[in-house]
N, C-alpha and C positions, 0 to 999 in steps of 0.2 A: 505493500499499500503505500509507505513512504518513497519508495523507489518511484512509482508513478507518479505520486506529485512533482518530484523533482525533474521528470521527464517531460510533464505537462505544460505547457504554455501558461506563465505564470501573470500574465497581463490582465488577467479577467478581472471584472468591476465586482467589488464586494458590496452589495447592495446595503447590508446591514451596517456598513460603516462608513464608508467615505463620505456621506452625505451629510453627516451631523454630529462627528465624533472629535471635531478640535476643541468645541467646550464641554465642559461636563455638565449636563442637564438632565433632568428625568426624561424619559422615554415612554413608548406605549404601555410595558408591563408595570413600569414605576408609577405611572398616572394612575392606573387602576387601584393600587395598593393606597394610594392617597384619596383616593374618590369614594371607596368602598364604606359601608358601614356594618357594623354587627349589632347583637342585642346586648347591650349594657345599660345599667342605670339603677333604679330602684330595687330592692328584694321583691316586691308584688310585681313588677313590670318584667322582671326577668323569670320570676316562676310561671307567669301565663304567657310564656313565649313571645312576650313582646306584640301580643295580638290586642292591641288597645286602639284602632283606629275607630271602633263605634263604642266603645266603653268610656274614656277620659276617664276624670277622676284621680289622675296620679300625676306627679310633676313629670316622670319619665314619659308619660303618654302624650304629652304636647311635642316630644320631638317624632311622635309618628302621627299624631295629628292636631295640629294648633286649637281645633274648637274643643280639645279635652279639657282645656282650662275653664270654658263655661261650666262644665258639670261640678265643680267644687260649690257646696254652699256654705263653706266656712273657709276661713283662710287657714293657711297650713304653712309650716316650715317644717323641711325634711333634709336630712344627709344620710348618706349610705357609704358603707366600708366593705370591703372584701379582701378575701385571701385566697389566692390563686395558686394553682399547681400546673405548671404546664409542663407538657414532655414533647418532645420532637424525635422520631424514629427516621432516621434516612437509611435507604438501600440505594447500594449502587455496585452494579456487576457482582452480586451474590454478598456483598458484605453488608453487614446492619449494624448500626450505631445507635445508641440512644441518650439523649440528654435531657435533664429535667431540673427545675427550678421552682422557688416559691416566691412570691411576693405579695404586699399588702398595697393597697389603692384606696382612692377615694373618688369613687366613678361618679357620685352624683352629688349635688347641693343644691339647694333650690329653696322658694317660696312662693306662695299664692294669695294675693290679698284679694279676697272674696266680698262682694257687695250683693247680695241676695235678698229679694222680697219674698217671704213666705207666703204672704197672703196672694200675690199677683203671679208668682212664680217666675218672676222674670229678673234678671240680674247682670253683673257684667263683672269680671276678673281681669286683674293685672298680675303676671307672673316671671320671673325671672329663675331660670334654671340652668346649671351645667352639667351635661352628660358627656361622658366617654364614649364616645362612637366607636373607635377604633383603639386596639392597642397592638403594639408592634413589640412583641417579646418572642423572640425565636433565637436558638442558638442550634447548632449541630456541627460535628464533623463526619465526614465521609470519604471513602477511600475504595479505588476499583478493587484492590486485591491484597493480598498480604505481600509485604516488602520482599523483592526479588525475582517475582512470580514473572515469568517472561510467557506472553501467551500466544504469540505468533513468530518466534524468531527474531525480527527486528522491533519487536514490542507492539502495543498497543495501537490499533490503526487511526491515531488522531494525535494532534498535539496543539497547546496553545501557539507553540513556536510556529507551526504551519499556518494557524489561523491569521498570525500577524503579519506574516511573509505575503498571504494572498491579498489583504486589506492594504498592502504598501504599494503605491505607483512603482512600476518598473523602471521608468525615467527619473525617479527621484534622485538627484545627485547626493550620495551620503556626506561629502563633504560640506554640504549646505547646512545639515542638521545643527551644526553647533557654529556661533559665533567664530568668525575669523580672528577676530581681534580679543576676544577673551575666551580662555580655556573652560571647558565647562558649563558654559552658556549656551541657551538654545537660543536659535536663529528666529526671530519672530515672524519673519517672512516666510519659512517653510511652508509648503503647502503639502502638509500630511498631519495624520491624527496623532494625537498624545501617545497613543499605543504603539504608534510605529516609532515614533521618537524613543519611547521609553525602552522599548524591546531591543532598538538598535544600539541604544548605549548601555544597557544590562546584558548584551550578548545574545539576547533569544533570537534574533535573526541577523544576518550578514548578508552581502551582495553575492552573487555566484562565482563573479571574478573580483576579487579584492583589490585588481591593480585599475578595474576600471574605473570608470567616472560617477556610474549609476547602478541601477539593479540589471536586472531582474534579482528580487531578495527569496532568500531561503532560510529554512530551520538552520540556527547554528549549532545543531546536534548532528553532525556528521561523521561516520567512519568506515573505517575501510572494510569492504566485503566483496568476496568475489574478484578482487583485483581491482576493485574501484571505489570511489568515494559514495556512500550512500546515507541518504536522510534516515535517521533511526526514530524509532517510535518510543514512547516511554514505557517502560516497565509497571509504573504506577503514577496514578495520579490521586491527587489530595484535594478537598475542598473544605475550609474552614469559615463558618459563616456565624456573625453575629449580629443581631437586630434588636432596638430598643427604640420606645418612643410611643405617642399616641397621639389622637385627632380628639380634640374637645370641642364641643359646641354648645354655644351658650344662645340660650332661646329668650326674647325678649317678647313676651305675649300678651296680648290682648283679645279677649272673646267676649261673646254675649250670648245670652241664655233668655229665649224668649217662651215664658210658659211652660217651662220643662219639656217642652217638645221639640225646639228647634235650636241647636247650639251653631255658633259660628265663630271663627278665631284666626287671626292672622300674628305670624311671628316674624320677626327680624333675626336672623341667625348670624352670628358670628362665630367663626370655625380659626381655632389655632393648633398649628400642627408642630411637633418636635419630635424628629426622627434623628437617628444615629445609626450607622453601619459601617462594621469592619469585616473584610473580606480577606481570606489568603488562599490562592491556587497554586499548586505546586505538582512538578513532574519529575519522577526519577528517570534516570537514563542509565541502564546497565548494559555495558560493554565489557566483555572479557571477565576479568578480574576485580573492576571498579565499578562504581555508579557517579554519575555527574547528574546536575540538576537544576531546574528552574523555580522563581518563586516569583507570585506577584501579589502585592499587598495594596489593599485600597482601603481608604479612610473617605467617609461622606458622610455630612450631616445637612439636614434639611430642616429649616425654619422657616415659617411665615404665616398668614393668616388670609381671611377673605369673608365675603358677606353673601348671604342669600335671603330669600325670602320663601314664607309657607303659607299657605290658607287651607282651611278645612271648614267641614259642616257635619255635623251629626244629626239625623232626625230618627225621632220616635214616634211613628206613626200610629202605633198602638202600645197599650202597656206591656211591657216585656222587651219588644222587638226594637233594636236600635240598628240604624244604617250609618255609615259612615266614608267620608270620602275626603282625600287630601291631595294637594299638590305640592312638591318641593321643587323649587327653581333650582337651576344651576347654581353652584357656589363659585362666585368669582376670587381667586385666590392670586395673591403675590407672594413668591416664594424665593428663597435664596439659598443655593447649594454652596458650601465649603467642602473643599476636596483636598486630596494630596494622594499621591501613589507611588510606590516604589518597587522596585524588581532588582533581582540578583539571579547569578549564575554561575555555575562551576562546569568547565569544559575542559577536558583532556584531548587535546588536538593528538592524534595518533600517525604518524608518517607513514603513508602508502608505500616507501621505499623500503624503510628499516624497521618499522614499528616503533621507534623513539617515541616518548611521551614530552609534549609541553603544555603545563597547567595554566590555565587561564582563569581567574575571578574576576566578574565583571558585576556591576552594581550600577543604578541609575536612580534619581528621585525627580518627580515632578515639583515644579515650585507649589507652595500653597496657594490656592485659588479660589475665587468664588464667580457664582453666575446668578443672575437675578432674572426671573422669567415669570409668564402668567400661567394658571392653570384654570381652565373651566371644566367643573365638574358635571357629571350628566343631571339630568332632570329624574324626579322619583314620582310616580303615580302608586297612591294607596289607595284600597278598598276594605272595609271593613262590615261584619256583619256579627251581631251578637244579640243574645236572648238572655233575659234576667227573671227567675223564677222567684219574684217578689225580692225580699232581702235574704234569701235561704241559697240560693246558687246562681250561677251565670255560667255560659258558655260563649265564646267568641272566636270568629275566624277572619284573618287579614290576610289579603293579598298585594305583596308589592311587585311592582313593574319598573324597572330600570334600563334604559337604553344606553350601554356602556359605549356604544360604536359614537356616541355624541360628544366623547370627551375631547378637548381641544387644548393645545400647546400652543403659546406664542413666546418667540425669544426675541429680545431687542436686537441682537448682533446679527441674526442670520434668520431665513425661512425656517418653519416648520410644518411646510407644504407635505413632505416625505411623512413625517411622524403622524401628523393627523390623516393623511390616506392610509397610514399601515394601522391604526386606530381603528378606521371604520372597515378595513377590511377583515380584521383578525378578529373583532370583539361584536357582540350581538346584544339581544336582550337577556337579561337575566330576570328569573322569576322566583319570587320568595313567598311561600307558603307559611302563616303562623295559626297556632291554635293554642287555646288555653281555657281552662275550666277552674270553679272556685265552687266550694261547699261550705258553708257556715254550719259546725257540726254543734257549736256551744254559741250563746250568745254573743261570747268574747273571743273566740277561738275559730279561724278558718283554714280550709285545706286547699292546695293549689297545685295544679300540675298543667305543663304545657311543653310545647315544641316548637321547630321551626326547620325548614329545609329550603336551600337556595341551589338552583342551578348553575352550571359553569357560566360564566360569561363570554366564554369564549365562541366562535363560530364552527360547526362543524366540519370535518374534515382536515386535510393539510397537517395532520400531527397536532393539532392543537385541542383533541378531545381525546385521541387514542395515542398511546405514547409507546412505540415499539422500534427498538434501534436507535439509531441518530436522528438528529431534527431533521423534519422535512419542510419547515417554514422558515424562509429569513424573517427575523424578527431584529426590529431597529434597537441596537444598543448605542451608549453612549461614551466618550472620553476612553479612560482605563478601565472602566467596569464592563468585561464582554460577558457576564452570567446575566439570565433572567428567568423569571418564573412564571409559569402558566398555572392559573388558578382550576381546581377542578370544583364538583358540588361539596356543599358543605351542610352541617346538620346540626341539632342541638337538642338537647331534651332537659326539662328542668322541673322541680317541684319546690315546695316552700308550704309557710304557713304564715298566718297574721295573729297576732294577739293585742287586743285592746287592753291596755292597762288601766286605763280610766277613760272618763269621756273625751280628755284631752289628748292624752298619749299613748301612741301606740307601737309596736314593734313587730317587722316584717322579717321573715328570713328566707332563704331560698338556697338551694344547691342547682347549679348549672353545668351540664357536661357538653363541651362543644369538640366536634370533629372536623377540622379542616386540614383536606388533602390538596397537596400540590407537586407540581414537577419542576426541576431546576436544572438546568441546562448550564454547563461550564461555559460554553461560547456557543454564537449561533450559526445556522447553515448559511451558506453563500450562493448565491446566482450568478450568471453571467451577465453579458451586456443586455441580452435579451429579457433577463428576469427569470431564466430558467435556473432552478436548484442543480448544482453541480451534483453530478453523480458520486456516489460514494466511492467509486473507482479512483477516484481523482482527489476527493476531500470527503472527510467524515469528522462528523463532531462526537463528543463522547454520549453515551446513551443519558437519557435523564435520571438526574438523583431523585427518587419518590420520598418525598415527603409526608408524614402522616402527622399531622399536629393535635394531640390530644389536651384539652385545657378544663380543669375542674376548678370553679369558683364557688366559695361560701361567701354569701352577701348577707349584711343585716343593715335594715334601714330603721333609722330614729326620727318618729315624725311626733308634731305638738301641733293641733287644731286649736284654734281661738276665734 
């Protein structure tokens, strides 16, 4: 495989990299991670699976349907704390590893001021509530196989070095990568991606003809075989991944209740994002009795905020029956990425003539940089149906529809046309079903149960919903971060109880189990100038790392009505 890459024409266009990788900023798969929402908030909201579009009467329910604020007959203040256990299982080429951790958070705090007239049944409410809608807590280490195992003579049929060589313009003069005046200083005018520049400095790639003025470029790991120098594949690949952060949404809500039959509401939504990511990808190259290696480290932090709107209504046409509908506008966000990457390699050149060894250590580091850009998240449509059996019990069902193909990026320094086109091509509608039920077993004690299921946001086909072997679809990546994640379907089940301590004080508790599966590729597929994916006979990506995220949260909400 590696020898075929060497012999094939290296002037092919890498659609996934050349268009947008000079600056580091989020691309299509990253945009989804910043746009999605999970079921977080008060213990009652979580216990009922977040199915509150037609119910209201809970501070976190305002994030589902802003008309829910009008259901309050009394003013209320509440805050929630949770203890989470997260476990990530990573499976790659038959090797499986598991990482777990615990953390404590405050997923919700808020209050509602209600002005309700019991005689007329009319009233209005004003509420402010902070809800943690997404939590980025994921760590894993994955490797292809045990160290030293060689699968097919010259190694595994892929390498990050080959990927970088493919995305490097073959007419790039390697003497122009660095400034001619200052040693070790990058030339700001060079027309190449940061991954090319870093890969060249760290010895991951080199021109076929080192005495020439330009490329084409190939992997730096070449060894004698059958009387000629051949490109080698790694005997082992390793991926380390650590992600932290959250998306918090603040709802500033106003709602109106007419006759306890019609409820309408609107919210101004402020979203705050904080996310950090550290990754390390490495490959070992075994030849004869020694092993060389390459490493690529990336550090990325994303900070920013944005605004959106939501409107909703709840109708109670007959006693017991409730219908709810809500629309959540896109959130218009302004974000800043801060990033830095470094790479290193160890390569022992073996003489084709007499087998003598020459040891080379290379390393490189990008400048610490930052990029600001705009993100528009998709709209969200919510429909709810609920039935209450007096004050004794209730059952509720919600349906959410999110067109993730409408996500949009905008960069101040270059066009995001290809990124937005890729989003439209690869993302589709995500459907989420939520259901919950509650039974009051004692005047002061209620039992609750719920669940939810979300389909994958990806379009079917092209390896975006089925993952067999190498990547089948070129995905846009950015800067020095070549890896990306594809989200599968996810589900959760929950249960809990509510206890009324007095007329004013109450305590809710819930336990929530989430299952979130995804697939991570170390680097993407490539295409030729006509957009056709390169055959694996010439270029192969690693198989996807299967990630199974199983999270358990125990939540307690303390509330006071007045």
